[in-house]
C-alpha positions as CSV (number, residue, x, y, z in Angstrom):
1,M,93.4,96.2,105.2
2,A,94.2,98.3,102.1
3,D,97.9,98.2,102.7
4,I,98.3,94.5,103.1
5,V,96.0,93.8,100.2
6,Q,98.0,96.1,98.1
7,T,101.2,94.4,99.2
8,L,99.8,91.0,98.3
9,K,98.6,92.3,94.9
10,T,102.1,93.7,94.3
11,R,103.6,90.3,95.1
12,A,101.3,88.6,92.7
13,R,102.2,91.1,90.0
14,I,105.9,90.4,90.6
15,L,105.3,86.7,90.4
16,H,103.4,87.1,87.1
17,K,106.2,89.2,85.6
18,R,108.8,86.6,86.7
19,V,106.8,83.8,85.0
20,R,106.7,85.9,81.8
21,A,110.5,86.3,82.1
22,G,110.9,82.5,82.4
23,D,112.1,82.5,86.0
24,A,112.3,78.8,87.1
25,A,111.7,79.7,90.8
26,A,108.4,81.4,89.8
27,F,107.2,78.4,87.9
28,R,108.1,76.2,91.0
29,R,106.0,78.5,93.2
30,L,103.0,78.1,90.9
31,K,103.3,74.4,90.7
32,K,103.6,74.1,94.4
33,N,100.5,76.2,95.1
34,L,98.2,75.5,92.1
35,R,97.1,71.9,91.7
36,D,96.1,72.5,88.1
37,F,99.6,73.5,87.2
38,R,101.6,70.7,88.9
39,K,101.9,68.4,85.9
40,L,102.2,71.1,83.3
41,D,105.6,72.1,81.8
42,D,106.7,75.7,82.1
43,P,105.7,76.8,78.6
44,A,102.1,75.4,79.1
45,I,101.9,77.3,82.4
46,G,103.1,80.5,80.8
47,A,100.4,80.1,78.1
48,R,97.6,79.6,80.6
49,L,98.7,82.0,83.3
50,Q,96.4,84.8,84.4
51,R,96.9,87.3,87.2
52,R,94.2,85.5,89.2
53,H,96.5,82.4,89.3
54,C,99.2,84.5,90.8
55,L,96.9,86.1,93.4
56,T,95.8,82.6,94.5
57,A,99.4,81.4,94.7
58,V,100.4,84.4,96.9
59,A,97.4,83.9,99.1
60,R,98.2,80.2,99.6
61,E,101.8,81.0,100.4
62,C,100.4,83.1,103.2
63,G,98.3,80.2,104.5
64,F,94.9,81.1,103.0
65,D,93.0,78.7,100.9
66,S,92.5,81.1,98.0
67,W,92.5,84.8,97.1
68,S,88.8,85.2,97.9
69,H,89.4,83.4,101.3
70,A,92.2,85.9,102.1
71,M,90.0,88.9,101.2
72,H,87.2,87.5,103.2
73,L,89.3,87.0,106.4
74,L,91.4,90.2,105.9
75,G,88.1,92.1,105.5
76,G,86.9,91.0,108.9
77,G,84.8,88.1,107.9
78,G,85.4,84.6,109.0
79,T,83.5,81.6,110.3
80,G,84.5,78.1,109.5
81,G,87.8,77.6,107.7
82,F,90.5,79.9,108.8
83,G,93.4,78.6,106.7
84,A,96.9,78.0,108.0
85,V,98.0,81.6,108.4
86,L,98.0,81.5,112.2
87,Y,100.3,78.5,112.4
88,P,103.4,79.3,110.3
89,K,106.4,77.0,110.5
90,R,108.2,79.5,112.7
91,C,105.6,78.8,115.4
92,G,106.0,75.1,115.4
93,A,108.4,75.0,118.3
94,H,105.9,76.5,120.7
95,S,103.8,74.5,123.1
96,N,100.1,74.9,122.6
97,I,96.8,73.0,123.1
98,W,94.9,71.8,120.1
99,C,91.2,71.2,120.1
100,A,88.7,69.8,117.6
101,S,85.9,72.0,118.8
102,Y,85.5,75.7,119.5
103,D,83.7,75.0,122.7
104,E,86.5,72.9,124.1
105,A,89.1,75.5,123.2
106,K,87.0,78.2,124.7
107,A,86.7,76.3,128.0
108,I,90.5,75.6,128.1
109,R,91.3,79.2,127.5
110,A,88.8,80.3,130.2
111,E,90.5,78.0,132.7
112,H,94.1,78.5,131.7
113,G,94.3,81.9,130.0
114,G,96.1,82.5,126.7
115,Y,94.8,83.2,123.3
116,L,92.3,81.2,121.2
117,L,93.4,80.9,117.6
118,A,92.0,79.0,114.6
119,Y,93.8,76.7,112.2
120,K,91.7,75.5,109.2
121,H,88.8,73.9,111.1
122,Q,90.6,73.3,114.4
123,F,91.4,75.5,117.3
124,L,94.4,76.0,119.5
125,V,95.1,77.8,122.7
126,V,98.5,79.5,122.8
127,D,100.6,81.7,125.1
128,E,102.1,85.1,124.7
129,H,105.3,83.7,123.2
130,F,103.4,82.2,120.3
131,I,101.6,85.5,119.8
132,R,104.9,87.4,119.7
133,T,106.4,84.9,117.2
134,L,103.3,85.5,115.0
135,G,104.3,89.1,114.9
136,I,101.9,90.6,117.4
137,D,102.7,92.4,120.6
138,P,100.8,90.5,123.4
139,K,99.8,93.9,124.7
140,D,98.3,95.0,121.4
141,P,94.9,96.5,122.2
142,D,93.3,94.7,119.3
143,L,93.8,91.4,121.1
144,E,91.6,92.7,123.9
145,L,89.1,94.0,121.3
146,I,88.7,90.5,120.0
147,N,88.6,89.2,123.6
148,R,91.8,87.1,122.8
149,D,89.4,84.9,120.6
150,W,90.4,84.8,116.9
151,A,87.5,82.4,116.0
152,K,84.7,84.5,117.4
153,P,86.0,88.0,117.9
154,R,84.1,90.6,119.8
155,Q,85.2,93.1,117.0
156,P,85.9,91.6,113.6
157,A,87.6,94.8,112.4
158,A,90.2,94.3,115.2
159,R,90.8,90.7,114.0
160,A,91.3,92.0,110.5
161,R,94.0,94.4,111.7
162,L,95.7,91.5,113.6
163,Y,95.7,89.4,110.4
164,E,97.5,92.3,108.7
165,K,100.2,92.2,111.3
166,V,100.6,88.5,111.0
167,I,100.9,88.7,107.2
168,A,103.3,91.6,107.4
169,C,105.5,89.6,109.8
170,S,105.4,86.7,107.3
171,L,106.4,88.9,104.5
172,E,109.4,90.0,106.5
173,A,110.2,86.5,107.8
174,P,113.4,84.8,106.6
175,S,113.2,82.3,103.9
176,G,111.7,79.0,105.1
177,Q,109.0,80.5,107.3
178,Y,106.4,80.0,104.6
179,G,108.8,78.5,102.2
180,A,111.2,80.6,100.1
181,V,108.2,82.8,99.1
182,W,109.0,86.5,99.5
183,Q,112.3,86.9,97.8
184,S,112.0,89.7,95.3
């Protein structure tokens, strides 16, 4: 987890520096990801900005609700809200089965196979092509260690490693996968 957290912190530090330098794109990123900044003009944002705001913006760009939410999930925790990290735009073309309840998704996965993922407070069952598009090799041993169940993994540490792979793939994704986020 340390590597991905360090990478996200570095992205936040770069964002912070860009705002200080007056970069219009950096201000747009903050306005897009931080509700409190949406109606402020750029000088007002610059005056109020703290590193924690940049950490939150970077976490939201990755599909987490907040910085603390990202740290919780990347650290192996996670029940309830999972954020949108497991359903980036690049996966939208894949066929999958959406469920409102965990029990329904678990039953469908048991009957049809696949992988049980979580999106905010919903669940989806996906195939190996979806998993590959997320940036994970379908034969990754961590998938078996979590029993192909992201919501209630057998080994939360394995899920944390998988989150790192998904985030790393998002950082490498071309512009538009999570928005034009990672251009340095």
